[in-house]
C-alpha positions as CSV (number, residue, x, y, z in Angstrom):
1,M,-7.8,125.6,-47.0
2,P,-8.8,124.1,-43.5
3,S,-7.3,120.8,-42.6
4,L,-10.5,119.3,-42.1
5,P,-12.4,118.4,-45.3
6,D,-15.7,118.9,-43.8
7,A,-14.8,122.6,-43.3
8,H,-13.9,123.2,-46.9
9,C,-17.2,124.4,-48.3
10,R,-18.0,126.6,-45.4
11,H,-14.5,128.2,-46.0
12,V,-15.1,128.6,-49.7
13,G,-18.5,130.1,-49.0
14,E,-17.0,132.8,-46.6
15,W,-14.0,133.6,-48.7
16,T,-16.3,134.2,-51.6
17,T,-18.9,136.2,-49.6
18,T,-15.8,138.3,-48.2
19,K,-14.6,139.0,-51.7
20,L,-18.0,140.0,-53.0
21,R,-19.0,142.1,-50.0
22,W,-15.8,144.1,-50.3
23,G,-15.3,144.4,-54.2
24,L,-12.3,142.3,-54.1
25,T,-10.6,140.7,-57.1
26,A,-9.2,137.2,-57.5
27,D,-6.4,136.5,-59.9
28,L,-6.7,133.4,-62.2
29,A,-5.3,130.8,-60.0
30,E,-7.5,132.0,-57.2
31,A,-10.7,132.0,-59.2
32,D,-10.0,128.5,-60.6
33,A,-9.4,127.0,-57.2
34,L,-12.7,128.6,-56.0
35,K,-14.3,127.1,-58.8
36,V,-12.9,123.5,-58.2
37,Y,-13.8,123.6,-54.5
38,S,-17.5,125.3,-55.2
39,E,-18.3,122.4,-57.6
40,V,-18.2,120.1,-54.6
41,C,-20.4,122.3,-52.5
42,E,-23.6,122.4,-54.2
43,A,-25.5,123.0,-51.3
44,S,-23.8,126.1,-50.2
45,V,-25.3,129.6,-51.1
46,V,-23.3,132.6,-51.1
47,H,-25.3,135.9,-50.2
48,D,-23.9,139.2,-51.5
49,T,-24.2,142.0,-49.1
50,P,-22.3,144.9,-50.2
51,A,-20.1,146.9,-47.6
52,P,-21.5,150.0,-46.5
């Protein structure tokens, strides 16, 4: 995670978007961490655009 708390939501959104776009998996620890961080980022929206 970025050191600045204000950047956490953007980072989580971009991380999740990348995972979805490229069809990447997440292990249980990573999925749990993303869930915890995303719960405080209610205003963030992730747009899934599959890679060509």
